[in-house]
C-alpha positions as CSV (number, residue, x, y, z in Angstrom):
1,M,2.6,40.3,-10.4
2,L,2.9,37.3,-12.7
3,F,6.7,37.6,-12.7
4,L,6.7,37.5,-8.9
5,A,4.6,34.4,-8.8
6,S,6.8,32.7,-11.4
7,S,9.9,33.7,-9.4
8,L,8.4,32.3,-6.2
9,N,7.5,29.0,-8.0
10,I,11.1,28.6,-9.3
11,Y,12.5,29.4,-5.8
12,F,10.1,26.9,-4.2
13,Q,11.0,24.1,-6.6
14,S,14.7,24.8,-6.0
15,A,14.2,24.6,-2.3
16,Q,12.3,21.3,-2.6
17,R,15.1,19.8,-4.7
18,R,17.7,20.9,-2.2
19,A,15.6,19.4,0.7
20,S,15.4,16.1,-1.2
21,E,19.1,16.1,-1.8
22,M,19.8,16.8,1.9
23,A,17.4,14.0,2.9
24,T,19.3,11.6,0.6
25,L,22.6,12.6,2.0
26,T,21.3,12.2,5.6
27,E,20.1,8.7,4.7
28,I,23.5,7.9,3.4
29,G,25.1,9.1,6.6
30,R,22.8,7.0,8.7
31,K,23.5,3.9,6.6
32,I,27.2,4.4,7.0
33,A,26.9,4.9,10.7
34,K,24.9,1.6,11.1
35,T,27.2,-0.7,9.3
36,F,30.9,-1.3,8.7
37,D,30.3,-3.5,5.7
38,R,32.1,-1.6,3.0
39,T,30.3,-3.4,0.1
40,A,26.9,-2.7,1.6
41,I,27.8,0.9,2.2
42,L,29.0,1.4,-1.4
43,E,26.0,-0.4,-2.9
44,K,23.6,1.9,-0.9
45,I,25.6,5.0,-1.9
46,S,25.4,4.1,-5.6
47,L,21.7,3.4,-5.4
48,L,20.9,6.6,-3.6
49,A,23.1,8.6,-6.0
50,Q,21.3,7.1,-9.0
51,E,18.0,8.1,-7.5
52,L,19.2,11.6,-6.6
53,L,20.7,12.2,-10.1
54,H,17.9,10.4,-11.9
55,S,20.6,8.2,-13.5
56,N,20.5,4.7,-15.1
57,G,24.0,3.8,-13.8
58,I,26.9,5.0,-11.7
59,G,30.5,4.1,-11.4
60,L,32.4,4.1,-8.1
61,Y,36.2,4.2,-7.9
62,L,38.4,3.9,-4.8
63,Q,42.0,5.0,-4.6
64,E,44.3,2.0,-4.1
65,P,46.3,2.1,-0.8
66,D,49.7,3.7,-1.2
67,S,49.1,4.5,-4.9
68,R,47.7,7.1,-7.2
69,C,45.7,4.5,-9.1
70,F,42.0,4.1,-8.7
71,G,40.1,0.8,-9.0
72,I,36.5,0.5,-10.0
73,I,34.2,-1.0,-7.5
């Protein structure tokens, strides 16, 4: 019975984490839909990604037009 309770707790925590991740992705989608300001969109994506990943920093790169090179934002 203890194994079952432990397994259910792990499953519940995993489901909560996935729900939080989906909420964050939904918020990103809403922000993108509300604005066409690329800088504002990228700033919000980086902040939300940091929260989601519990990170102190993040790097964003965009592919240069007509090139295989990426530039840091």
